[in-house]
C-alpha positions as CSV (number, residue, x, y, z in Angstrom):
1,X,-91.3,-35.3,66.5
2,X,-90.3,-35.6,62.9
3,X,-90.4,-39.4,63.1
4,X,-93.9,-39.3,64.6
5,X,-95.1,-37.1,61.7
6,X,-93.8,-39.6,59.2
7,X,-95.6,-42.4,61.0
8,X,-98.8,-40.4,61.1
9,X,-98.6,-39.5,57.5
10,X,-97.9,-43.1,56.4
11,X,-101.0,-44.5,58.2
12,X,-103.2,-41.6,57.0
13,X,-102.1,-41.8,53.3
14,X,-102.4,-45.6,53.1
15,X,-105.9,-45.6,54.6
16,X,-106.9,-42.6,52.5
17,X,-105.9,-44.4,49.3
18,X,-107.4,-47.7,50.3
19,X,-110.7,-46.5,51.7
20,X,-112.4,-45.6,48.4
21,X,-111.3,-49.0,47.0
22,X,-112.8,-50.8,50.0
23,X,-116.1,-48.8,49.6
24,X,-116.3,-49.6,45.9
25,X,-115.5,-53.3,46.4
26,X,-118.1,-53.7,49.2
27,X,-120.7,-51.9,47.3
28,X,-120.2,-54.1,44.3
29,X,-120.4,-57.3,46.4
30,X,-123.4,-55.9,48.3
31,X,-121.6,-56.2,51.6
32,X,-123.1,-53.6,53.8
33,X,-126.2,-52.6,55.7
34,X,-129.2,-50.3,55.6
35,X,-128.8,-46.9,57.3
36,X,-131.9,-47.3,59.5
37,X,-131.8,-43.8,60.9
38,X,-132.6,-42.2,57.6
39,X,-136.1,-42.1,56.0
40,X,-134.8,-43.3,52.6
41,X,-133.0,-46.3,54.3
42,X,-129.9,-46.1,51.9
43,X,-127.6,-49.0,51.5
44,X,-124.1,-48.2,52.9
45,X,-121.0,-50.3,52.2
46,X,-119.5,-51.9,55.3
47,X,-116.1,-53.2,56.5
48,X,-114.4,-49.8,56.1
49,X,-112.3,-51.0,59.0
50,X,-110.2,-53.0,56.6
51,X,-108.7,-49.8,55.4
52,X,-108.0,-48.8,59.0
53,X,-106.3,-52.1,59.7
54,X,-104.1,-51.9,56.6
55,X,-103.2,-48.3,57.4
56,X,-102.4,-49.2,61.0
57,X,-100.1,-52.0,59.7
58,X,-98.4,-49.5,57.5
59,X,-97.9,-46.9,60.3
60,X,-96.6,-49.6,62.7
61,X,-94.2,-50.8,60.1
62,X,-92.9,-47.3,59.5
63,X,-92.5,-46.9,63.3
64,X,-90.5,-50.1,63.6
65,X,-88.2,-48.9,60.8
66,X,-87.7,-45.6,62.5
67,X,-87.5,-46.8,66.1
68,X,-86.4,-50.5,66.0
69,X,-85.8,-50.5,69.8
70,X,-89.6,-50.5,70.2
71,X,-90.3,-53.4,67.9
72,X,-91.7,-55.6,70.7
73,X,-94.3,-52.9,71.9
74,X,-95.3,-52.1,68.3
75,X,-95.6,-55.7,67.2
76,X,-97.8,-56.7,70.2
77,X,-99.9,-53.6,69.6
78,X,-100.5,-54.5,65.9
79,X,-101.2,-58.1,66.7
80,X,-103.8,-57.2,69.3
81,X,-105.6,-55.0,66.7
82,X,-105.3,-57.7,63.9
83,X,-106.7,-60.5,66.1
84,X,-109.7,-58.4,67.1
85,X,-110.1,-57.3,63.5
86,X,-110.2,-60.9,62.3
87,X,-112.9,-61.7,64.8
88,X,-114.8,-58.7,63.6
89,X,-114.4,-59.6,60.0
90,X,-115.8,-63.1,60.7
91,X,-118.7,-61.5,62.4
92,X,-119.4,-59.2,59.5
93,X,-119.4,-62.0,57.0
94,X,-120.8,-64.9,59.0
95,X,-122.4,-63.5,62.2
96,X,-121.2,-64.7,65.5
97,X,-123.5,-65.1,68.5
98,X,-123.5,-62.7,71.4
99,X,-121.3,-64.8,73.6
100,X,-118.8,-66.1,71.0
101,X,-117.7,-62.6,69.9
102,X,-116.6,-61.4,73.4
103,X,-115.0,-64.8,74.1
104,X,-112.9,-64.7,70.9
105,X,-111.8,-61.1,71.6
106,X,-110.2,-62.4,74.8
107,X,-107.5,-63.9,72.6
108,X,-106.5,-60.5,71.3
109,X,-104.8,-59.7,74.6
110,X,-102.4,-62.7,74.3
111,X,-99.7,-60.9,72.3
112,X,-99.2,-58.4,75.1
113,X,-98.8,-61.3,77.6
114,X,-96.5,-63.4,75.3
115,X,-94.2,-60.4,74.5
116,X,-94.5,-59.1,78.1
117,X,-95.1,-55.5,76.9
118,X,-96.9,-54.5,80.0
119,X,-96.0,-53.1,83.4
120,X,-95.5,-56.2,85.5
121,X,-96.4,-54.3,88.7
122,X,-99.8,-53.2,87.4
123,X,-101.3,-49.8,86.7
124,X,-100.3,-46.6,88.4
125,X,-103.1,-44.8,90.3
126,X,-103.4,-41.0,90.8
127,X,-102.4,-39.9,94.3
128,X,-102.0,-43.5,95.5
129,X,-99.0,-44.3,93.1
130,X,-97.8,-47.6,91.7
131,X,-99.8,-50.7,92.5
132,X,-98.4,-54.2,93.2
133,X,-100.7,-56.5,91.2
134,X,-98.0,-58.8,89.8
135,X,-100.2,-61.9,90.0
136,X,-103.6,-60.5,89.1
137,X,-102.8,-57.9,86.5
138,X,-101.7,-60.4,83.7
139,X,-105.1,-62.2,84.1
140,X,-106.9,-58.9,83.7
141,X,-105.2,-58.0,80.4
142,X,-107.3,-60.2,78.0
143,X,-110.5,-59.2,79.8
144,X,-109.5,-55.5,79.4
145,X,-109.0,-55.9,75.7
146,X,-112.3,-57.8,75.3
147,X,-114.1,-55.0,77.2
148,X,-112.6,-52.1,75.2
149,X,-113.2,-53.8,71.9
150,X,-116.8,-54.7,72.6
151,X,-117.6,-51.4,74.3
152,X,-116.5,-49.5,71.2
153,X,-118.5,-52.0,69.1
154,X,-121.6,-51.3,71.1
155,X,-121.3,-47.5,70.9
156,X,-121.9,-47.0,67.1
157,X,-125.5,-45.9,66.9
158,X,-125.2,-42.9,64.6
159,X,-123.0,-41.8,61.7
160,X,-119.6,-40.8,63.0
161,X,-120.1,-41.6,66.7
162,X,-117.7,-44.5,67.0
163,X,-115.0,-43.1,64.8
164,X,-115.4,-39.6,66.2
165,X,-115.4,-40.6,69.9
166,X,-112.5,-43.0,69.4
167,X,-110.5,-40.2,67.6
168,X,-111.0,-38.1,70.7
169,X,-109.9,-40.9,73.0
170,X,-106.8,-41.4,70.9
171,X,-106.0,-37.7,71.0
172,X,-106.5,-37.7,74.8
173,X,-104.2,-40.7,75.3
174,X,-101.6,-39.0,73.0
175,X,-101.7,-35.8,75.1
176,X,-101.5,-37.9,78.3
177,X,-98.6,-39.8,77.0
178,X,-96.7,-36.7,76.2
179,X,-97.6,-35.1,79.5
180,X,-96.5,-38.2,81.5
181,X,-93.4,-38.9,79.4
182,X,-94.9,-42.2,78.2
183,X,-93.2,-42.3,74.8
184,X,-94.7,-45.7,74.0
185,X,-98.3,-44.5,74.5
186,X,-97.6,-41.4,72.3
187,X,-96.1,-43.4,69.5
188,X,-98.9,-46.0,69.5
189,X,-101.5,-43.2,69.4
190,X,-99.8,-41.7,66.4
191,X,-99.9,-45.0,64.6
192,X,-103.7,-45.2,65.1
193,X,-104.6,-41.6,64.6
194,X,-104.0,-41.4,60.9
195,X,-106.3,-44.3,59.9
196,X,-108.9,-43.1,62.4
197,X,-109.1,-39.7,60.9
198,X,-109.6,-41.2,57.5
199,X,-112.4,-43.4,58.8
200,X,-114.1,-40.5,60.6
201,X,-114.0,-38.4,57.3
202,X,-115.9,-41.2,55.4
203,X,-118.1,-42.3,58.4
204,X,-119.3,-38.9,59.6
205,X,-122.8,-37.8,58.7
206,X,-124.0,-38.6,56.1
207,X,-121.9,-41.8,56.2
208,X,-120.3,-43.1,53.0
209,X,-119.1,-46.3,54.7
210,X,-119.7,-48.2,57.9
211,X,-116.6,-49.5,59.8
212,X,-118.1,-52.9,60.4
213,X,-117.1,-55.0,63.4
214,X,-113.7,-55.5,61.7
215,X,-113.3,-51.8,62.4
216,X,-114.9,-51.2,65.7
217,X,-113.4,-54.3,67.4
218,X,-109.9,-53.6,66.1
219,X,-110.1,-49.9,67.1
220,X,-111.4,-50.8,70.5
221,X,-108.7,-53.4,71.0
222,X,-106.0,-51.0,69.8
223,X,-107.1,-48.4,72.3
224,X,-107.0,-51.0,75.1
225,X,-103.6,-52.0,74.0
226,X,-102.4,-48.4,74.0
227,X,-103.6,-48.1,77.6
228,X,-101.8,-51.2,78.7
229,X,-98.6,-51.0,76.7
230,X,-98.3,-47.3,77.2
231,X,-99.0,-47.5,81.0
232,X,-102.0,-45.1,80.9
233,X,-104.7,-47.5,82.0
234,X,-106.5,-45.2,84.5
235,X,-106.5,-42.3,82.1
236,X,-108.0,-44.6,79.4
237,X,-110.7,-45.8,81.8
238,X,-111.8,-42.1,82.4
239,X,-111.7,-41.3,78.7
240,X,-113.7,-44.4,78.0
241,X,-116.5,-43.4,80.4
242,X,-119.2,-42.9,77.7
243,X,-118.4,-46.3,76.1
244,X,-118.4,-48.0,79.5
245,X,-121.7,-46.3,80.6
246,X,-123.3,-47.2,77.3
247,X,-122.3,-50.9,77.5
248,X,-123.3,-51.1,81.2
249,X,-126.8,-49.6,80.7
250,X,-127.5,-51.8,77.7
251,X,-126.3,-55.1,79.4
252,X,-128.1,-54.3,82.7
253,X,-131.5,-53.6,81.0
254,X,-131.4,-56.7,78.8
255,X,-129.7,-58.8,81.5
256,X,-127.4,-60.7,79.2
257,X,-125.0,-60.3,76.3
258,X,-126.9,-59.4,73.2
259,X,-126.6,-58.5,69.5
260,X,-128.4,-55.4,68.3
261,X,-130.5,-57.4,65.8
262,X,-131.8,-59.5,68.7
263,X,-133.6,-56.7,70.6
264,X,-135.9,-53.8,69.8
265,X,-134.2,-50.7,68.5
266,X,-133.9,-48.0,71.1
267,X,-134.3,-45.2,68.5
268,X,-137.1,-44.7,65.9
269,X,-137.3,-42.2,63.0
270,X,-140.1,-39.6,62.7
271,X,-141.7,-38.5,59.4
272,X,-139.6,-35.4,59.4
273,X,-136.3,-37.4,59.6
274,X,-135.7,-36.6,63.3
275,X,-134.8,-39.4,65.7
276,X,-136.7,-40.1,68.9
277,X,-136.3,-42.5,71.8
278,X,-138.5,-45.5,71.5
279,X,-141.2,-46.2,74.0
280,X,-140.8,-49.9,73.7
281,X,-140.1,-51.2,77.2
282,X,-138.2,-54.2,75.7
283,X,-135.6,-52.0,74.0
284,X,-132.3,-51.6,75.8
285,X,-131.4,-48.3,77.6
286,X,-128.4,-46.9,75.7
287,X,-126.7,-43.5,75.6
288,X,-128.5,-42.8,72.3
289,X,-131.9,-43.5,74.0
290,X,-131.0,-41.3,77.0
291,X,-129.8,-38.4,74.8
292,X,-133.0,-38.5,72.8
293,X,-135.2,-38.8,75.9
294,X,-135.4,-35.0,76.2
295,X,-136.9,-34.8,72.7
296,X,-136.3,-35.6,69.0
297,X,-133.1,-34.6,67.3
298,X,-131.7,-34.9,63.8
299,X,-129.0,-37.6,63.5
300,X,-126.2,-35.1,63.1
301,X,-127.3,-33.3,66.3
302,X,-127.4,-36.5,68.2
303,X,-124.0,-37.5,66.9
304,X,-122.6,-34.1,67.9
305,X,-123.8,-34.7,71.5
306,X,-121.8,-38.0,71.6
307,X,-118.7,-36.1,70.5
308,X,-119.3,-33.5,73.3
309,X,-119.7,-36.2,75.9
310,X,-116.5,-37.8,74.8
311,X,-114.7,-34.5,74.9
312,X,-115.9,-33.9,78.5
313,X,-114.6,-37.3,79.4
314,X,-111.4,-36.4,77.7
315,X,-110.9,-33.3,79.8
316,X,-111.5,-35.4,83.0
317,X,-109.0,-37.9,81.7
318,X,-106.4,-35.2,81.2
319,X,-107.0,-34.0,84.7
320,X,-106.4,-37.6,85.8
321,X,-103.1,-37.6,83.9
322,X,-102.0,-34.5,85.6
323,X,-102.8,-36.0,89.0
324,X,-100.6,-39.0,88.0
325,X,-97.9,-36.6,87.1
326,X,-97.8,-34.9,90.5
327,X,-98.1,-38.3,92.4
328,X,-94.8,-39.1,94.1
């Protein structure tokens, strides 16, 4: 436990020191975006995910020094996050089209395959037990990383929703790893948790920084890597239920891969600052639009509901972990 606390502290402190520097640099270079869900439309610096990635690299390095026998798992985990982060960074600065970004994130899964840091038999299912997907499972790994990274990227409508829900998913996977005796999953979660907490602190309402795609893609890919390397795939799927639902509804209503700037916004701002679901039939159906369908809410209220949804999914994921524990 003492080693895990060191790893957590290293990632947290490095990100905490670096985040204000990133915010200042991005503001100075006018790299950011307008916060469209506020009446004043303030300019918010972007690419705060850079501080997360550097903090993650620091925590992984500390973990390798403390537990060198897990170098392969830790190295593949970090490379997955870095590759996805590079894709996100390119998108933040140059803008990739809706098909190119998911395609490029497929390559983020390659380190897990090359270093063979996955269960060669496939995932373990509650009640059913260990599967035998030796041929199919490796083919699914790049797809899984692409799905988790882009699902997280798509669920970032309000201040703190992406960083807050991903923090909950990380805590759930950490608890599940400890419950199931999956030490790799627990260690990888500890590596990610510190930088994520720093991001949430600066990204929560009212946001001081946006994570950018460099942050959302790398965090989503890292969570996918934890699920695969830590052998908690089914638990992660349950914990990811809100992100999966959000992506499914959005894609099904538009009928294709899309970027947010290409479609009508699902949320509009009232004169009193509250948010309401748009009545535009061309806008995608998202979780944000569904939450606001009952009536207008202030942004911090809508963001809180996202956190509650993620917490409910987390409880169901922990129940899933317990069922895996009692499965022969």
